[in-house]
Structures are given as C-alpha cells and as structure tokens.
ZAMARGU-4260 file (C-alpha; in steps of 0.2 Angstrom, whole numbers, plus 5000, padded with zeros to 4 digits):
<rodrens>
0) 5000/5000/5000 | 5014/5012/5005 | 5022/5008/4988 | 5007/5012/4978 | 5005/5028/4988
5) 5023/5033/4984 | 5020/5030/4966 | 5005/5040/4966 | 5014/5055/4974 | 5028/5053/4961
10) 5015/5054/4947 | 5007/5070/4955 | 5024/5078/4957 | 5028/5074/4938 | 5011/5081/4933
15) 5014/5097/4943 | 5031/5100/4936 | 5024/5097/4918 | 5010/5110/4922 | 5022/5123/4928
20) 5033/5121/4913 | 5018/5122/4901 | 5011/5137/4910 | 5028/5145/4910 | 5030/5142/4891
25) 5013/5150/4887 | 5017/5165/4898 | 5033/5167/4888 | 5024/5166/4872 | 5013/5181/4877
30) 5029/5191/4880 | 5039/5200/4866 | 5057/5203/4869 | 5069/5213/4858 | 5085/5223/4858
35) 5087/5240/4851 | 5106/5243/4847 | 5110/5260/4840 | 5126/5270/4835 | 5137/5255/4833
40) 5150/5264/4822 | 5159/5249/4817 | 5177/5251/4810 | 5193/5242/4810 | 5201/5254/4822
45) 5199/5257/4841 | 5195/5238/4844 | 5178/5242/4838 | 5176/5224/4830 | 5180/5216/4846
50) 5168/5227/4856 | 5154/5224/4844 | 5157/5206/4844 | 5156/5207/4863 | 5139/5216/4862
55) 5133/5203/4850 | 5138/5189/4862 | 5128/5197/4876 | 5113/5199/4864 | 5114/5181/4859
60) 5114/5176/4878 | 5098/5186/4881 | 5090/5177/4866 | 5078/5191/4860 | 5064/5188/4847
65) 5073/5201/4836 | 5085/5215/4835 | 5081/5232/4829 | 5096/5244/4825 | 5095/5262/4827
70) 5107/5269/4814 | 5125/5274/4812 | 5129/5256/4809 | 5146/5261/4802 | 5159/5274/4808
75) 5156/5285/4793 | 5152/5286/4774 | 5149/5304/4773 | 5166/5311/4772 | 5176/5296/4764
80) 5180/5289/4747 | 5172/5273/4740 | 5184/5260/4746 | 5183/5265/4764 | 5164/5267/4764
85) 5162/5250/4755 | 5174/5241/4767 | 5164/5248/4782 | 5148/5241/4775 | 5156/5224/4771
90) 5163/5224/4789 | 5146/5228/4796 | 5136/5215/4786 | 5149/5201/4790 | 5149/5205/4809
95) 5130/5206/4811 | 5129/5188/4804 | 5135/5183/4822 | 5118/5188/4829 | 5106/5173/4831
100) 5090/5184/4830 | 5083/5192/4815 | 5089/5210/4812 | 5080/5225/4806 | 5090/5240/4802
105) 5087/5259/4803 | 5097/5271/4792 | 5108/5284/4801 | 5117/5299/4795 | 5134/5290/4794
110) 5128/5278/4782 | 5125/5291/4768 | 5139/5290/4756 | 5149/5306/4750 | 5137/5320/4755
115) 5152/5329/4763 | 5163/5338/4750 | 5179/5332/4759 | 5174/5314/4753 | 5179/5319/4735
120) 5165/5309/4729 | 5155/5314/4713 | 5136/5316/4714 | 5136/5305/4698 | 5143/5291/4708
125) 5132/5275/4706 | 5130/5273/4724 | 5131/5291/4730 | 5120/5296/4745 | 5108/5284/4751
130) 5110/5272/4736 | 5125/5263/4745 | 5113/5259/4760 | 5099/5253/4748 | 5111/5242/4739
135) 5121/5235/4754 | 5108/5235/4768 | 5090/5237/4761 | 5075/5250/4762 | 5078/5266/4771
140) 5060/5265/4778 | 5048/5251/4780 | 5037/5242/4793 | 5036/5225/4800 | 5024/5215/4811
145) 5029/5203/4825 | 5015/5195/4834 | 5003/5209/4840 | 5015/5224/4837 | 5019/5233/4822
150) 5036/5243/4820 | 5038/5258/4808 | 5056/5260/4804 | 5059/5278/4797 | 5072/5287/4787
155) 5075/5303/4797 | 5089/5310/4787 | 5088/5323/4773 | 5101/5334/4764 | 5100/5353/4767
160) 5095/5364/4753 | 5112/5371/4751 | 5119/5353/4749 | 5133/5345/4759 | 5125/5343/4776
165) 5111/5333/4784 | 5097/5337/4795 | 5082/5328/4803 | 5067/5328/4793 | 5053/5315/4786
170) 5050/5319/4768 | 5033/5320/4760 | 5035/5304/4751 | 5038/5295/4767 | 5023/5304/4776
175) 5012/5298/4761 | 5018/5281/4764 | 5015/5282/4782 | 4998/5288/4780 | 4994/5273/4768
180) 5002/5260/4779 | 4992/5266/4794 | 4976/5266/4785 | 4979/5247/4784 | 4983/5245/4802
185) 4972/5241/4817 | 4969/5256/4828 | 4971/5245/4843 | 4987/5237/4838 | 5003/5242/4848
190) 5014/5252/4837 | 5033/5257/4838 | 5043/5269/4829 | 5062/5268/4826 | 5071/5284/4820
195) 5089/5287/4820 | 5087/5306/4823 | 5075/5309/4838 | 5058/5314/4836 | 5058/5322/4853
200) 5072/5324/4866 | 5078/5333/4882 | 5096/5332/4876 | 5098/5351/4873 | 5089/5356/4889
205) 5099/5344/4900 | 5116/5350/4892 | 5113/5368/4890 | 5098/5373/4902 | 5079/5373/4902
210) 5078/5387/4888 | 5090/5379/4876 | 5084/5376/4858 | 5088/5361/4848 | 5101/5362/4834
215) 5095/5358/4817 | 5104/5341/4816 | 5098/5335/4833 | 5080/5332/4831 | 5067/5329/4817
220) 5061/5346/4812 | 5043/5340/4807 | 5040/5327/4820 | 5023/5335/4823 | 5018/5330/4806
225) 5022/5312/4810 | 5013/5312/4827 | 4997/5319/4818 | 4997/5304/4807 | 4998/5292/4823
230) 4985/5302/4833 | 4971/5289/4831 | 4982/5274/4833 | 4990/5265/4848 | 5008/5272/4847
235) 5017/5266/4863 | 5035/5268/4860 | 5047/5278/4850 | 5065/5272/4849 | 5079/5284/4844
240) 5098/5286/4842 | 5110/5299/4836 | 5114/5307/4852 | 5125/5294/4861 | 5113/5298/4876
245) 5101/5288/4886 | 5084/5295/4891 | 5067/5287/4894 | 5053/5300/4893 | 5035/5296/4896
250) 5022/5308/4889 | 5005/5308/4897 | 5007/5289/4901 | 5004/5286/4883 | 5020/5286/4873
255) 5038/5283/4878 | 5052/5290/4869 | 5068/5281/4873 | 5085/5287/4866 | 5095/5272/4867
260) 5113/5277/4871 | 5126/5269/4860 | 5134/5252/4857 | 5150/5262/4854 | 5147/5275/4868
265) 5160/5288/4864 | 5164/5281/4847 | 5174/5267/4855 | 5184/5278/4866 | 5176/5274/4882
270) 5161/5281/4892 | 5152/5296/4884 | 5148/5308/4898 | 5148/5294/4910 | 5137/5283/4900
275) 5145/5266/4896 | 5143/5256/4880 | 5127/5247/4879 | 5110/5244/4871 | 5092/5243/4876
280) 5082/5227/4881 | 5064/5230/4878 | 5050/5218/4884 | 5032/5220/4880 | 5018/5210/4888
285) 5000/5216/4884 | 5000/5235/4888 | 5016/5234/4899 | 5032/5239/4892 | 5049/5238/4901
290) 5066/5244/4895 | 5083/5242/4902 | 5100/5249/4897 | 5112/5234/4896 | 5130/5238/4899
295) 5138/5223/4890 | 5155/5224/4899 | 5167/5231/4886 | 5182/5241/4891 | 5192/5252/4880
300) 5210/5247/4878
</rodrens>
C-alpha cells in the first residue's frame, strides 16, 4: 500500500512539474522581447570589431525575438571615398551575421555616402548618397509586424537645401507612405517607431539649460507631422539614436520616447559623459512595456 502511495505521489509531482513548465511556456509566448542597438559605428580601428562582437555575444545570451538597430551602423560614409565606405559596409554585414535573432536595420546619417565635400565623391557616383545603403543593407523606411506589434522604421535623414549637410526631417514621400500604411493598420494594435534622429528629446535642455533650443541636426524638424498621422492609433514607443545619450521620457502615460545610448558609447573611446557602451532590452507584455539599458561589459584598451 505504501508503495502504491509513493508511486501516486511521484505521478502527482511529475504532473505538477509538467503543468508549471507548460504554463511558463505559454506566459513566455505572450511576451515579446527585443533589443534596440544604436550607434554601433563599426570600424577596424579602436578595437571596435572586438567590442561589437562582445555586444553581439551578450545579445545572443539574452535570446531576444529580434534585434532592431537604430542607425549609424558604420563609423562614417559621409566624408570618405568609395573604398573606405564600402569596406565599412562589408565589415558591418559580415559581423552582424553573428547575431542569432533576425535583424531589422534603421538608416543613420553616417551611412550616407559622399554627402560631405571632403569625401571627394562625385554626385554622379552610382551609389552616391543613400544608394549605397539601399544596395548594401536594404530599404531606408519600411514596417514589419511581429505577433501583436507593428514597427515603423523611418528614414529621418535629409540633405539641406544648400547641399553637403544633413538634418532631421521626414520627407513628403515617406509621410504619404506612412499615411497609407496606417490606413491598413488596426487602431488598437501596439505600434513602435524607430528613427535614428530623435523625434523628441531633452538632450539640449539637459546639456545647456531649460531654455535651450535644439540644433538643426539633433531632432526631426517636422516630428509634429508624424505624430498627427499616429493620433488615432496606439503608438506606445518611439526608439531613437544619434545622440549617444540615454533618456526614457513618458508623455501623458501614453507614449515613451527612449533614446538608446550607444553600442560604441564615445565612438569606441570609452564612456560618453559617464554613459557606458550598451544597448536597450525591451519587453512587451500586453500594455506593459519595460526597458533596460544593458552595459555589455566592454572596456576600452
């Protein structure tokens, strides 16, 4: 009798363990986890390759559903010749393959080839400007859906009318695309934006005082036009880069704006104003969004 009782107890324990495992797995399926990595600035110098590989190893350890990059993937294509720019793109594409999760890229100003006069690049070059990004990486703006969220990846870089410089702006063609894409989107769906240049930031005020205005290249000038399009929709999170600065701003408990620091911090020369090299780990479960800045443990040599 005791033997039967013991067997029955073992069966109950096994069933309980199985139930906990199944229940845990179903909870995990409800949660979306992804990494936002911005301002990588990969280059052969400054041990940047080693640093980026260390960041990738940490991301792989966290096992996110996907990785979203925030622009400035390479050190610079604006002010260099073709061979250097092409080598940086090749280096990025080769290294990013080490990530186990799917990767969705955002264009940054440093990906744009030859806009600066010092590059010596002709405007007639076949991959001048954003053409190099289009050929080496892909579309400069697009959307994708994962489970119950939709991500809008924006191209926030435009050339100034006087040529040879960039500024933050969402052009009309992209606004028209956004309007059309939103018209096909459920208004209750959780929406996320990725933009290299911030749509909203406290950066200038923190640095220069409460009355400081933003410089032209620091924010998207027509961000209000973007927000107007999202007014009827469930926009919950805006992820931004460019500033090598971490901030998490919650507006009216409706939209969070996270400027994601930098994988390279001070361009692979150590902490930037006290901020270590890192990336953002985002978790979404229902209406709850948590975000943590992860220092992946790289030290400048």
